[in-house]
Structures are given as C-alpha cells and as structure tokens.
mmCIF entry with sequence, helices, sheets and N, C-alpha, C, O atoms, coordinates in Angstrom:
data_MODEL
# 
_entry.id   MODEL 
# 
_entity.id                         1 
_entity.type                       polymer 
_entity.pdbx_number_of_molecules   1 
# 
_entity_poly.entity_id                      1 
_entity_poly.type                           'polypeptide(L)' 
_entity_poly.nstd_linkage                   no 
_entity_poly.nstd_monomer                   no 
_entity_poly.pdbx_seq_one_letter_code       MKPVATLILLASLFGLAACEDPAPTTYPLSGEPCAADDPVQEMDIGDCAPPSP 
_entity_poly.pdbx_seq_one_letter_code_can   MKPVATLILLASLFGLAACEDPAPTTYPLSGEPCAADDPVQEMDIGDCAPPSP 
_entity_poly.pdbx_strand_id                 A 
# 
loop_
_entity_poly_seq.entity_id 
_entity_poly_seq.num 
_entity_poly_seq.mon_id 
_entity_poly_seq.hetero 
1 1  MET n 
1 2  LYS n 
1 3  PRO n 
1 4  VAL n 
1 5  ALA n 
1 6  THR n 
1 7  LEU n 
1 8  ILE n 
1 9  LEU n 
1 10 LEU n 
1 11 ALA n 
1 12 SER n 
1 13 LEU n 
1 14 PHE n 
1 15 GLY n 
1 16 LEU n 
1 17 ALA n 
1 18 ALA n 
1 19 CYS n 
1 20 GLU n 
1 21 ASP n 
1 22 PRO n 
1 23 ALA n 
1 24 PRO n 
1 25 THR n 
1 26 THR n 
1 27 TYR n 
1 28 PRO n 
1 29 LEU n 
1 30 SER n 
1 31 GLY n 
1 32 GLU n 
1 33 PRO n 
1 34 CYS n 
1 35 ALA n 
1 36 ALA n 
1 37 ASP n 
1 38 ASP n 
1 39 PRO n 
1 40 VAL n 
1 41 GLN n 
1 42 GLU n 
1 43 MET n 
1 44 ASP n 
1 45 ILE n 
1 46 GLY n 
1 47 ASP n 
1 48 CYS n 
1 49 ALA n 
1 50 PRO n 
1 51 PRO n 
1 52 SER n 
1 53 PRO n 
# 
_struct_asym.id          A 
_struct_asym.entity_id   1 
# 
loop_
_struct_conf.conf_type_id 
_struct_conf.id 
_struct_conf.pdbx_PDB_helix_id 
_struct_conf.beg_label_comp_id 
_struct_conf.beg_label_asym_id 
_struct_conf.beg_label_seq_id 
_struct_conf.pdbx_beg_PDB_ins_code 
_struct_conf.end_label_comp_id 
_struct_conf.end_label_asym_id 
_struct_conf.end_label_seq_id 
_struct_conf.pdbx_end_PDB_ins_code 
_struct_conf.beg_auth_comp_id 
_struct_conf.beg_auth_asym_id 
_struct_conf.beg_auth_seq_id 
_struct_conf.end_auth_comp_id 
_struct_conf.end_auth_asym_id 
_struct_conf.end_auth_seq_id 
_struct_conf.pdbx_PDB_helix_class 
_struct_conf.details 
_struct_conf.pdbx_PDB_helix_length 
HELX_P HELX_P1 AA1 LYS A 2  ? ALA A 18 ? LYS A 2  ALA A 18 1 ? 17 
HELX_P HELX_P2 AA2 PRO A 39 ? GLU A 42 ? PRO A 39 GLU A 42 5 ? 4  
HELX_P HELX_P3 AA3 ILE A 45 ? CYS A 48 ? ILE A 45 CYS A 48 1 ? 4  
# 
_struct_conf_type.id          HELX_P 
_struct_conf_type.criteria    ? 
_struct_conf_type.reference   ? 
# 
loop_
_atom_site.group_PDB 
_atom_site.id 
_atom_site.type_symbol 
_atom_site.label_atom_id 
_atom_site.label_alt_id 
_atom_site.label_comp_id 
_atom_site.label_asym_id 
_atom_site.label_entity_id 
_atom_site.label_seq_id 
_atom_site.pdbx_PDB_ins_code 
_atom_site.Cartn_x 
_atom_site.Cartn_y 
_atom_site.Cartn_z 
_atom_site.occupancy 
_atom_site.B_iso_or_equiv 
_atom_site.pdbx_formal_charge 
_atom_site.auth_seq_id 
_atom_site.auth_comp_id 
_atom_site.auth_asym_id 
_atom_site.auth_atom_id 
_atom_site.pdbx_PDB_model_num 
ATOM 1   N N  . MET A 1 1  ? 0.806  -1.197 -0.018  1.00 0.00 ? 1  MET A N  1 
ATOM 2   C CA . MET A 1 1  ? 0.010  0.004  -0.002  1.00 0.00 ? 1  MET A CA 1 
ATOM 3   C C  . MET A 1 1  ? 0.861  1.277  0.008   1.00 0.00 ? 1  MET A C  1 
ATOM 4   O O  . MET A 1 1  ? 0.534  2.249  -0.672  1.00 0.00 ? 1  MET A O  1 
ATOM 5   N N  . LYS A 1 2  ? 1.941  1.268  0.772   1.00 0.00 ? 2  LYS A N  1 
ATOM 6   C CA . LYS A 1 2  ? 2.795  2.448  0.847   1.00 0.00 ? 2  LYS A CA 1 
ATOM 7   C C  . LYS A 1 2  ? 3.448  2.788  -0.459  1.00 0.00 ? 2  LYS A C  1 
ATOM 8   O O  . LYS A 1 2  ? 3.458  3.963  -0.825  1.00 0.00 ? 2  LYS A O  1 
ATOM 9   N N  . PRO A 1 3  ? 4.013  1.817  -1.211  1.00 0.00 ? 3  PRO A N  1 
ATOM 10  C CA . PRO A 1 3  ? 4.640  2.144  -2.476  1.00 0.00 ? 3  PRO A CA 1 
ATOM 11  C C  . PRO A 1 3  ? 3.630  2.813  -3.461  1.00 0.00 ? 3  PRO A C  1 
ATOM 12  O O  . PRO A 1 3  ? 3.996  3.736  -4.188  1.00 0.00 ? 3  PRO A O  1 
ATOM 13  N N  . VAL A 1 4  ? 2.428  2.359  -3.472  1.00 0.00 ? 4  VAL A N  1 
ATOM 14  C CA . VAL A 1 4  ? 1.415  2.920  -4.398  1.00 0.00 ? 4  VAL A CA 1 
ATOM 15  C C  . VAL A 1 4  ? 1.139  4.386  -3.990  1.00 0.00 ? 4  VAL A C  1 
ATOM 16  O O  . VAL A 1 4  ? 1.079  5.261  -4.853  1.00 0.00 ? 4  VAL A O  1 
ATOM 17  N N  . ALA A 1 5  ? 0.973  4.654  -2.693  1.00 0.00 ? 5  ALA A N  1 
ATOM 18  C CA . ALA A 1 5  ? 0.749  5.998  -2.228  1.00 0.00 ? 5  ALA A CA 1 
ATOM 19  C C  . ALA A 1 5  ? 1.873  6.923  -2.553  1.00 0.00 ? 5  ALA A C  1 
ATOM 20  O O  . ALA A 1 5  ? 1.662  8.079  -2.919  1.00 0.00 ? 5  ALA A O  1 
ATOM 21  N N  . THR A 1 6  ? 3.128  6.392  -2.413  1.00 0.00 ? 6  THR A N  1 
ATOM 22  C CA . THR A 1 6  ? 4.319  7.163  -2.723  1.00 0.00 ? 6  THR A CA 1 
ATOM 23  C C  . THR A 1 6  ? 4.365  7.509  -4.216  1.00 0.00 ? 6  THR A C  1 
ATOM 24  O O  . THR A 1 6  ? 4.686  8.640  -4.580  1.00 0.00 ? 6  THR A O  1 
ATOM 25  N N  . LEU A 1 7  ? 4.048  6.543  -5.076  1.00 0.00 ? 7  LEU A N  1 
ATOM 26  C CA . LEU A 1 7  ? 4.054  6.785  -6.483  1.00 0.00 ? 7  LEU A CA 1 
ATOM 27  C C  . LEU A 1 7  ? 2.978  7.812  -6.884  1.00 0.00 ? 7  LEU A C  1 
ATOM 28  O O  . LEU A 1 7  ? 3.210  8.667  -7.739  1.00 0.00 ? 7  LEU A O  1 
ATOM 29  N N  . ILE A 1 8  ? 1.827  7.711  -6.265  1.00 0.00 ? 8  ILE A N  1 
ATOM 30  C CA . ILE A 1 8  ? 0.775  8.687  -6.558  1.00 0.00 ? 8  ILE A CA 1 
ATOM 31  C C  . ILE A 1 8  ? 1.172  10.098 -6.115  1.00 0.00 ? 8  ILE A C  1 
ATOM 32  O O  . ILE A 1 8  ? 0.923  11.078 -6.818  1.00 0.00 ? 8  ILE A O  1 
ATOM 33  N N  . LEU A 1 9  ? 1.800  10.179 -4.924  1.00 0.00 ? 9  LEU A N  1 
ATOM 34  C CA . LEU A 1 9  ? 2.256  11.436 -4.449  1.00 0.00 ? 9  LEU A CA 1 
ATOM 35  C C  . LEU A 1 9  ? 3.325  12.067 -5.352  1.00 0.00 ? 9  LEU A C  1 
ATOM 36  O O  . LEU A 1 9  ? 3.247  13.253 -5.671  1.00 0.00 ? 9  LEU A O  1 
ATOM 37  N N  . LEU A 1 10 ? 4.299  11.292 -5.751  1.00 0.00 ? 10 LEU A N  1 
ATOM 38  C CA . LEU A 1 10 ? 5.374  11.746 -6.656  1.00 0.00 ? 10 LEU A CA 1 
ATOM 39  C C  . LEU A 1 10 ? 4.809  12.165 -8.000  1.00 0.00 ? 10 LEU A C  1 
ATOM 40  O O  . LEU A 1 10 ? 5.211  13.192 -8.547  1.00 0.00 ? 10 LEU A O  1 
ATOM 41  N N  . ALA A 1 11 ? 3.891  11.392 -8.534  1.00 0.00 ? 11 ALA A N  1 
ATOM 42  C CA . ALA A 1 11 ? 3.307  11.741 -9.840  1.00 0.00 ? 11 ALA A CA 1 
ATOM 43  C C  . ALA A 1 11 ? 2.534  13.061 -9.767  1.00 0.00 ? 11 ALA A C  1 
ATOM 44  O O  . ALA A 1 11 ? 2.599  13.884 -10.680 1.00 0.00 ? 11 ALA A O  1 
ATOM 45  N N  . SER A 1 12 ? 1.807  13.244 -8.672  1.00 0.00 ? 12 SER A N  1 
ATOM 46  C CA . SER A 1 12 ? 1.055  14.473 -8.556  1.00 0.00 ? 12 SER A CA 1 
ATOM 47  C C  . SER A 1 12 ? 1.968  15.699 -8.328  1.00 0.00 ? 12 SER A C  1 
ATOM 48  O O  . SER A 1 12 ? 1.662  16.793 -8.802  1.00 0.00 ? 12 SER A O  1 
ATOM 49  N N  . LEU A 1 13 ? 3.095  15.512 -7.598  1.00 0.00 ? 13 LEU A N  1 
ATOM 50  C CA . LEU A 1 13 ? 4.018  16.597 -7.422  1.00 0.00 ? 13 LEU A CA 1 
ATOM 51  C C  . LEU A 1 13 ? 4.708  16.978 -8.744  1.00 0.00 ? 13 LEU A C  1 
ATOM 52  O O  . LEU A 1 13 ? 4.867  18.165 -9.028  1.00 0.00 ? 13 LEU A O  1 
ATOM 53  N N  . PHE A 1 14 ? 5.117  15.992 -9.551  1.00 0.00 ? 14 PHE A N  1 
ATOM 54  C CA . PHE A 1 14 ? 5.716  16.274 -10.832 1.00 0.00 ? 14 PHE A CA 1 
ATOM 55  C C  . PHE A 1 14 ? 4.683  16.928 -11.798 1.00 0.00 ? 14 PHE A C  1 
ATOM 56  O O  . PHE A 1 14 ? 5.032  17.780 -12.615 1.00 0.00 ? 14 PHE A O  1 
ATOM 57  N N  . GLY A 1 15 ? 3.425  16.506 -11.675 1.00 0.00 ? 15 GLY A N  1 
ATOM 58  C CA . GLY A 1 15 ? 2.390  17.069 -12.527 1.00 0.00 ? 15 GLY A CA 1 
ATOM 59  C C  . GLY A 1 15 ? 2.135  18.528 -12.149 1.00 0.00 ? 15 GLY A C  1 
ATOM 60  O O  . GLY A 1 15 ? 1.919  19.363 -13.027 1.00 0.00 ? 15 GLY A O  1 
ATOM 61  N N  . LEU A 1 16 ? 2.158  18.833 -10.892 1.00 0.00 ? 16 LEU A N  1 
ATOM 62  C CA . LEU A 1 16 ? 1.969  20.237 -10.475 1.00 0.00 ? 16 LEU A CA 1 
ATOM 63  C C  . LEU A 1 16 ? 3.194  21.088 -10.813 1.00 0.00 ? 16 LEU A C  1 
ATOM 64  O O  . LEU A 1 16 ? 3.062  22.262 -11.159 1.00 0.00 ? 16 LEU A O  1 
ATOM 65  N N  . ALA A 1 17 ? 4.354  20.509 -10.714 1.00 0.00 ? 17 ALA A N  1 
ATOM 66  C CA . ALA A 1 17 ? 5.571  21.280 -11.074 1.00 0.00 ? 17 ALA A CA 1 
ATOM 67  C C  . ALA A 1 17 ? 5.634  21.557 -12.578 1.00 0.00 ? 17 ALA A C  1 
ATOM 68  O O  . ALA A 1 17 ? 6.235  22.548 -12.994 1.00 0.00 ? 17 ALA A O  1 
ATOM 69  N N  . ALA A 1 18 ? 5.045  20.725 -13.369 1.00 0.00 ? 18 ALA A N  1 
ATOM 70  C CA . ALA A 1 18 ? 5.021  20.975 -14.835 1.00 0.00 ? 18 ALA A CA 1 
ATOM 71  C C  . ALA A 1 18 ? 4.150  22.149 -15.178 1.00 0.00 ? 18 ALA A C  1 
ATOM 72  O O  . ALA A 1 18 ? 4.305  22.721 -16.257 1.00 0.00 ? 18 ALA A O  1 
ATOM 73  N N  . CYS A 1 19 ? 3.246  22.534 -14.315 1.00 0.00 ? 19 CYS A N  1 
ATOM 74  C CA . CYS A 1 19 ? 2.361  23.660 -14.627 1.00 0.00 ? 19 CYS A CA 1 
ATOM 75  C C  . CYS A 1 19 ? 3.033  25.006 -14.258 1.00 0.00 ? 19 CYS A C  1 
ATOM 76  O O  . CYS A 1 19 ? 2.562  26.065 -14.673 1.00 0.00 ? 19 CYS A O  1 
ATOM 77  N N  . GLU A 1 20 ? 4.101  24.960 -13.501 1.00 0.00 ? 20 GLU A N  1 
ATOM 78  C CA . GLU A 1 20 ? 4.792  26.184 -13.056 1.00 0.00 ? 20 GLU A CA 1 
ATOM 79  C C  . GLU A 1 20 ? 5.626  26.783 -14.169 1.00 0.00 ? 20 GLU A C  1 
ATOM 80  O O  . GLU A 1 20 ? 6.302  26.073 -14.913 1.00 0.00 ? 20 GLU A O  1 
ATOM 81  N N  . ASP A 1 21 ? 5.568  28.112 -14.273 1.00 0.00 ? 21 ASP A N  1 
ATOM 82  C CA . ASP A 1 21 ? 6.415  28.833 -15.258 1.00 0.00 ? 21 ASP A CA 1 
ATOM 83  C C  . ASP A 1 21 ? 7.848  28.700 -14.811 1.00 0.00 ? 21 ASP A C  1 
ATOM 84  O O  . ASP A 1 21 ? 8.141  28.888 -13.630 1.00 0.00 ? 21 ASP A O  1 
ATOM 85  N N  . PRO A 1 22 ? 8.760  28.378 -15.726 1.00 0.00 ? 22 PRO A N  1 
ATOM 86  C CA . PRO A 1 22 ? 10.171 28.184 -15.319 1.00 0.00 ? 22 PRO A CA 1 
ATOM 87  C C  . PRO A 1 22 ? 10.844 29.480 -14.846 1.00 0.00 ? 22 PRO A C  1 
ATOM 88  O O  . PRO A 1 22 ? 11.606 29.453 -13.880 1.00 0.00 ? 22 PRO A O  1 
ATOM 89  N N  . ALA A 1 23 ? 10.581 30.592 -15.498 1.00 0.00 ? 23 ALA A N  1 
ATOM 90  C CA . ALA A 1 23 ? 11.171 31.847 -15.060 1.00 0.00 ? 23 ALA A CA 1 
ATOM 91  C C  . ALA A 1 23 ? 10.199 32.980 -15.460 1.00 0.00 ? 23 ALA A C  1 
ATOM 92  O O  . ALA A 1 23 ? 9.845  33.104 -16.633 1.00 0.00 ? 23 ALA A O  1 
ATOM 93  N N  . PRO A 1 24 ? 9.779  33.787 -14.505 1.00 0.00 ? 24 PRO A N  1 
ATOM 94  C CA . PRO A 1 24 ? 8.878  34.877 -14.862 1.00 0.00 ? 24 PRO A CA 1 
ATOM 95  C C  . PRO A 1 24 ? 9.611  35.911 -15.715 1.00 0.00 ? 24 PRO A C  1 
ATOM 96  O O  . PRO A 1 24 ? 10.812 36.129 -15.552 1.00 0.00 ? 24 PRO A O  1 
ATOM 97  N N  . THR A 1 25 ? 8.884  36.531 -16.609 1.00 0.00 ? 25 THR A N  1 
ATOM 98  C CA . THR A 1 25 ? 9.499  37.523 -17.482 1.00 0.00 ? 25 THR A CA 1 
ATOM 99  C C  . THR A 1 25 ? 9.080  38.933 -17.104 1.00 0.00 ? 25 THR A C  1 
ATOM 100 O O  . THR A 1 25 ? 9.571  39.902 -17.685 1.00 0.00 ? 25 THR A O  1 
ATOM 101 N N  . THR A 1 26 ? 8.186  39.059 -16.144 1.00 0.00 ? 26 THR A N  1 
ATOM 102 C CA . THR A 1 26 ? 7.775  40.367 -15.653 1.00 0.00 ? 26 THR A CA 1 
ATOM 103 C C  . THR A 1 26 ? 7.821  40.407 -14.157 1.00 0.00 ? 26 THR A C  1 
ATOM 104 O O  . THR A 1 26 ? 7.719  39.377 -13.492 1.00 0.00 ? 26 THR A O  1 
ATOM 105 N N  . TYR A 1 27 ? 7.976  41.612 -13.618 1.00 0.00 ? 27 TYR A N  1 
ATOM 106 C CA . TYR A 1 27 ? 7.927  41.761 -12.148 1.00 0.00 ? 27 TYR A CA 1 
ATOM 107 C C  . TYR A 1 27 ? 6.484  41.629 -11.725 1.00 0.00 ? 27 TYR A C  1 
ATOM 108 O O  . TYR A 1 27 ? 5.581  42.113 -12.408 1.00 0.00 ? 27 TYR A O  1 
ATOM 109 N N  . PRO A 1 28 ? 6.255  40.948 -10.556 1.00 0.00 ? 28 PRO A N  1 
ATOM 110 C CA . PRO A 1 28 ? 4.876  40.614 -10.150 1.00 0.00 ? 28 PRO A CA 1 
ATOM 111 C C  . PRO A 1 28 ? 4.030  41.875 -9.812  1.00 0.00 ? 28 PRO A C  1 
ATOM 112 O O  . PRO A 1 28 ? 2.842  41.909 -10.133 1.00 0.00 ? 28 PRO A O  1 
ATOM 113 N N  . LEU A 1 29 ? 4.605  42.871 -9.193  1.00 0.00 ? 29 LEU A N  1 
ATOM 114 C CA . LEU A 1 29 ? 3.773  44.010 -8.781  1.00 0.00 ? 29 LEU A CA 1 
ATOM 115 C C  . LEU A 1 29 ? 3.580  45.007 -9.906  1.00 0.00 ? 29 LEU A C  1 
ATOM 116 O O  . LEU A 1 29 ? 2.460  45.470 -10.127 1.00 0.00 ? 29 LEU A O  1 
ATOM 117 N N  . SER A 1 30 ? 4.627  45.346 -10.615 1.00 0.00 ? 30 SER A N  1 
ATOM 118 C CA . SER A 1 30 ? 4.544  46.401 -11.630 1.00 0.00 ? 30 SER A CA 1 
ATOM 119 C C  . SER A 1 30 ? 4.163  45.838 -12.998 1.00 0.00 ? 30 SER A C  1 
ATOM 120 O O  . SER A 1 30 ? 3.582  46.567 -13.802 1.00 0.00 ? 30 SER A O  1 
ATOM 121 N N  . GLY A 1 31 ? 4.452  44.618 -13.287 1.00 0.00 ? 31 GLY A N  1 
ATOM 122 C CA . GLY A 1 31 ? 4.164  44.024 -14.586 1.00 0.00 ? 31 GLY A CA 1 
ATOM 123 C C  . GLY A 1 31 ? 5.168  44.436 -15.632 1.00 0.00 ? 31 GLY A C  1 
ATOM 124 O O  . GLY A 1 31 ? 5.008  44.099 -16.806 1.00 0.00 ? 31 GLY A O  1 
ATOM 125 N N  . GLU A 1 32 ? 6.250  45.193 -15.220 1.00 0.00 ? 32 GLU A N  1 
ATOM 126 C CA . GLU A 1 32 ? 7.290  45.593 -16.175 1.00 0.00 ? 32 GLU A CA 1 
ATOM 127 C C  . GLU A 1 32 ? 8.149  44.397 -16.559 1.00 0.00 ? 32 GLU A C  1 
ATOM 128 O O  . GLU A 1 32 ? 8.368  43.526 -15.717 1.00 0.00 ? 32 GLU A O  1 
ATOM 129 N N  . PRO A 1 33 ? 8.633  44.316 -17.754 1.00 0.00 ? 33 PRO A N  1 
ATOM 130 C CA . PRO A 1 33 ? 9.503  43.195 -18.153 1.00 0.00 ? 33 PRO A CA 1 
ATOM 131 C C  . PRO A 1 33 ? 10.836 43.235 -17.429 1.00 0.00 ? 33 PRO A C  1 
ATOM 132 O O  . PRO A 1 33 ? 11.390 44.303 -17.166 1.00 0.00 ? 33 PRO A O  1 
ATOM 133 N N  . CYS A 1 34 ? 11.340 42.048 -17.113 1.00 0.00 ? 34 CYS A N  1 
ATOM 134 C CA . CYS A 1 34 ? 12.649 41.916 -16.486 1.00 0.00 ? 34 CYS A CA 1 
ATOM 135 C C  . CYS A 1 34 ? 13.756 42.033 -17.543 1.00 0.00 ? 34 CYS A C  1 
ATOM 136 O O  . CYS A 1 34 ? 13.595 41.604 -18.685 1.00 0.00 ? 34 CYS A O  1 
ATOM 137 N N  . ALA A 1 35 ? 14.847 42.607 -17.141 1.00 0.00 ? 35 ALA A N  1 
ATOM 138 C CA . ALA A 1 35 ? 16.007 42.721 -18.040 1.00 0.00 ? 35 ALA A CA 1 
ATOM 139 C C  . ALA A 1 35 ? 17.265 42.361 -17.288 1.00 0.00 ? 35 ALA A C  1 
ATOM 140 O O  . ALA A 1 35 ? 17.308 42.403 -16.059 1.00 0.00 ? 35 ALA A O  1 
ATOM 141 N N  . ALA A 1 36 ? 18.293 42.006 -18.047 1.00 0.00 ? 36 ALA A N  1 
ATOM 142 C CA . ALA A 1 36 ? 19.560 41.612 -17.433 1.00 0.00 ? 36 ALA A CA 1 
ATOM 143 C C  . ALA A 1 36 ? 20.298 42.766 -16.744 1.00 0.00 ? 36 ALA A C  1 
ATOM 144 O O  . ALA A 1 36 ? 21.104 42.545 -15.841 1.00 0.00 ? 36 ALA A O  1 
ATOM 145 N N  . ASP A 1 37 ? 20.014 44.001 -17.181 1.00 0.00 ? 37 ASP A N  1 
ATOM 146 C CA . ASP A 1 37 ? 20.746 45.132 -16.561 1.00 0.00 ? 37 ASP A CA 1 
ATOM 147 C C  . ASP A 1 37 ? 19.906 45.853 -15.518 1.00 0.00 ? 37 ASP A C  1 
ATOM 148 O O  . ASP A 1 37 ? 20.212 47.001 -15.196 1.00 0.00 ? 37 ASP A O  1 
ATOM 149 N N  . ASP A 1 38 ? 18.858 45.232 -14.971 1.00 0.00 ? 38 ASP A N  1 
ATOM 150 C CA . ASP A 1 38 ? 18.063 45.827 -13.929 1.00 0.00 ? 38 ASP A CA 1 
ATOM 151 C C  . ASP A 1 38 ? 18.887 46.025 -12.629 1.00 0.00 ? 38 ASP A C  1 
ATOM 152 O O  . ASP A 1 38 ? 19.698 45.163 -12.290 1.00 0.00 ? 38 ASP A O  1 
ATOM 153 N N  . PRO A 1 39 ? 18.698 47.112 -11.921 1.00 0.00 ? 39 PRO A N  1 
ATOM 154 C CA . PRO A 1 39 ? 19.488 47.298 -10.704 1.00 0.00 ? 39 PRO A CA 1 
ATOM 155 C C  . PRO A 1 39 ? 19.170 46.287 -9.611  1.00 0.00 ? 39 PRO A C  1 
ATOM 156 O O  . PRO A 1 39 ? 19.997 46.090 -8.721  1.00 0.00 ? 39 PRO A O  1 
ATOM 157 N N  . VAL A 1 40 ? 17.999 45.632 -9.636  1.00 0.00 ? 40 VAL A N  1 
ATOM 158 C CA . VAL A 1 40 ? 17.724 44.652 -8.584  1.00 0.00 ? 40 VAL A CA 1 
ATOM 159 C C  . VAL A 1 40 ? 18.559 43.425 -8.716  1.00 0.00 ? 40 VAL A C  1 
ATOM 160 O O  . VAL A 1 40 ? 18.652 42.653 -7.761  1.00 0.00 ? 40 VAL A O  1 
ATOM 161 N N  . GLN A 1 41 ? 19.180 43.197 -9.855  1.00 0.00 ? 41 GLN A N  1 
ATOM 162 C CA . GLN A 1 41 ? 20.077 42.063 -9.972  1.00 0.00 ? 41 GLN A CA 1 
ATOM 163 C C  . GLN A 1 41 ? 21.285 42.133 -9.089  1.00 0.00 ? 41 GLN A C  1 
ATOM 164 O O  . GLN A 1 41 ? 21.890 41.117 -8.746  1.00 0.00 ? 41 GLN A O  1 
ATOM 165 N N  . GLU A 1 42 ? 21.646 43.397 -8.708  1.00 0.00 ? 42 GLU A N  1 
ATOM 166 C CA . GLU A 1 42 ? 22.829 43.601 -7.856  1.00 0.00 ? 42 GLU A CA 1 
ATOM 167 C C  . GLU A 1 42 ? 22.476 43.752 -6.398  1.00 0.00 ? 42 GLU A C  1 
ATOM 168 O O  . GLU A 1 42 ? 23.360 44.033 -5.588  1.00 0.00 ? 42 GLU A O  1 
ATOM 169 N N  . MET A 1 43 ? 21.211 43.575 -6.024  1.00 0.00 ? 43 MET A N  1 
ATOM 170 C CA . MET A 1 43 ? 20.808 43.738 -4.614  1.00 0.00 ? 43 MET A CA 1 
ATOM 171 C C  . MET A 1 43 ? 21.331 42.566 -3.787  1.00 0.00 ? 43 MET A C  1 
ATOM 172 O O  . MET A 1 43 ? 21.503 41.441 -4.257  1.00 0.00 ? 43 MET A O  1 
ATOM 173 N N  . ASP A 1 44 ? 21.566 42.902 -2.551  1.00 0.00 ? 44 ASP A N  1 
ATOM 174 C CA . ASP A 1 44 ? 22.067 41.926 -1.579  1.00 0.00 ? 44 ASP A CA 1 
ATOM 175 C C  . ASP A 1 44 ? 20.992 41.749 -0.492  1.00 0.00 ? 44 ASP A C  1 
ATOM 176 O O  . ASP A 1 44 ? 20.086 42.577 -0.399  1.00 0.00 ? 44 ASP A O  1 
ATOM 177 N N  . ILE A 1 45 ? 21.070 40.707 0.320   1.00 0.00 ? 45 ILE A N  1 
ATOM 178 C CA . ILE A 1 45 ? 20.102 40.525 1.358   1.00 0.00 ? 45 ILE A CA 1 
ATOM 179 C C  . ILE A 1 45 ? 20.129 41.666 2.371   1.00 0.00 ? 45 ILE A C  1 
ATOM 180 O O  . ILE A 1 45 ? 19.102 41.988 2.968   1.00 0.00 ? 45 ILE A O  1 
ATOM 181 N N  . GLY A 1 46 ? 21.278 42.270 2.568   1.00 0.00 ? 46 GLY A N  1 
ATOM 182 C CA . GLY A 1 46 ? 21.402 43.372 3.509   1.00 0.00 ? 46 GLY A CA 1 
ATOM 183 C C  . GLY A 1 46 ? 20.652 44.618 3.076   1.00 0.00 ? 46 GLY A C  1 
ATOM 184 O O  . GLY A 1 46 ? 20.303 45.458 3.905   1.00 0.00 ? 46 GLY A O  1 
ATOM 185 N N  . ASP A 1 47 ? 20.401 44.739 1.769   1.00 0.00 ? 47 ASP A N  1 
ATOM 186 C CA . ASP A 1 47 ? 19.685 45.880 1.213   1.00 0.00 ? 47 ASP A CA 1 
ATOM 187 C C  . ASP A 1 47 ? 18.214 45.842 1.628   1.00 0.00 ? 47 ASP A C  1 
ATOM 188 O O  . ASP A 1 47 ? 17.554 46.880 1.673   1.00 0.00 ? 47 ASP A O  1 
ATOM 189 N N  . CYS A 1 48 ? 17.711 44.673 1.924   1.00 0.00 ? 48 CYS A N  1 
ATOM 190 C CA . CYS A 1 48 ? 16.303 44.475 2.225   1.00 0.00 ? 48 CYS A CA 1 
ATOM 191 C C  . CYS A 1 48 ? 16.045 44.521 3.747   1.00 0.00 ? 48 CYS A C  1 
ATOM 192 O O  . CYS A 1 48 ? 14.895 44.689 4.152   1.00 0.00 ? 48 CYS A O  1 
ATOM 193 N N  . ALA A 1 49 ? 17.063 44.379 4.592   1.00 0.00 ? 49 ALA A N  1 
ATOM 194 C CA . ALA A 1 49 ? 16.906 44.352 6.033   1.00 0.00 ? 49 ALA A CA 1 
ATOM 195 C C  . ALA A 1 49 ? 16.758 45.770 6.582   1.00 0.00 ? 49 ALA A C  1 
ATOM 196 O O  . ALA A 1 49 ? 17.382 46.707 6.085   1.00 0.00 ? 49 ALA A O  1 
ATOM 197 N N  . PRO A 1 50 ? 15.949 45.910 7.584   1.00 0.00 ? 50 PRO A N  1 
ATOM 198 C CA . PRO A 1 50 ? 15.846 47.239 8.216   1.00 0.00 ? 50 PRO A CA 1 
ATOM 199 C C  . PRO A 1 50 ? 17.131 47.575 8.965   1.00 0.00 ? 50 PRO A C  1 
ATOM 200 O O  . PRO A 1 50 ? 17.803 46.675 9.469   1.00 0.00 ? 50 PRO A O  1 
ATOM 201 N N  . PRO A 1 51 ? 17.480 48.846 9.044   1.00 0.00 ? 51 PRO A N  1 
ATOM 202 C CA . PRO A 1 51 ? 18.717 49.195 9.714   1.00 0.00 ? 51 PRO A CA 1 
ATOM 203 C C  . PRO A 1 51 ? 18.651 48.848 11.203  1.00 0.00 ? 51 PRO A C  1 
ATOM 204 O O  . PRO A 1 51 ? 17.594 48.960 11.823  1.00 0.00 ? 51 PRO A O  1 
ATOM 205 N N  . SER A 1 52 ? 19.752 48.440 11.759  1.00 0.00 ? 52 SER A N  1 
ATOM 206 C CA . SER A 1 52 ? 19.773 48.095 13.221  1.00 0.00 ? 52 SER A CA 1 
ATOM 207 C C  . SER A 1 52 ? 19.881 49.404 14.030  1.00 0.00 ? 52 SER A C  1 
ATOM 208 O O  . SER A 1 52 ? 20.526 50.369 13.620  1.00 0.00 ? 52 SER A O  1 
ATOM 209 N N  . PRO A 1 53 ? 19.239 49.385 15.157  1.00 0.00 ? 53 PRO A N  1 
ATOM 210 C CA . PRO A 1 53 ? 19.191 50.600 16.009  1.00 0.00 ? 53 PRO A CA 1 
ATOM 211 C C  . PRO A 1 53 ? 20.524 50.933 16.645  1.00 0.00 ? 53 PRO A C  1 
ATOM 212 O O  . PRO A 1 53 ? 20.630 51.916 17.378  1.00 0.00 ? 53 PRO A O  1 
# 
C-alpha cells in the first residue's frame, strides 16, 4: 500500500511542477518586463533588512 501511495504522491508533485512557469519575465507588482541590466540584480540581502538601532 505504501509504494502505491508514494508513487501517486510523486506523480502528482511532478504534474503540479510541470504547470509552473520556469522563469517569470515580468515583475509581479509592476508588470514591467525583467531585463539583465536591472538594478535589482545587484541587490544583496542586507539591502532588504531594516537598519539596526
């Protein structure tokens, strides 16, 4: 019983992953197209963190 359930779970996960877009071509909020020279490509995690007091 467990191997069958595992196979069904794996098949459904791969099926759902096939529906996902591989790489978005627009920014989610603005809808503007992404480009290789966008300034956000150079952002670091520290740029998003609030300043420490």
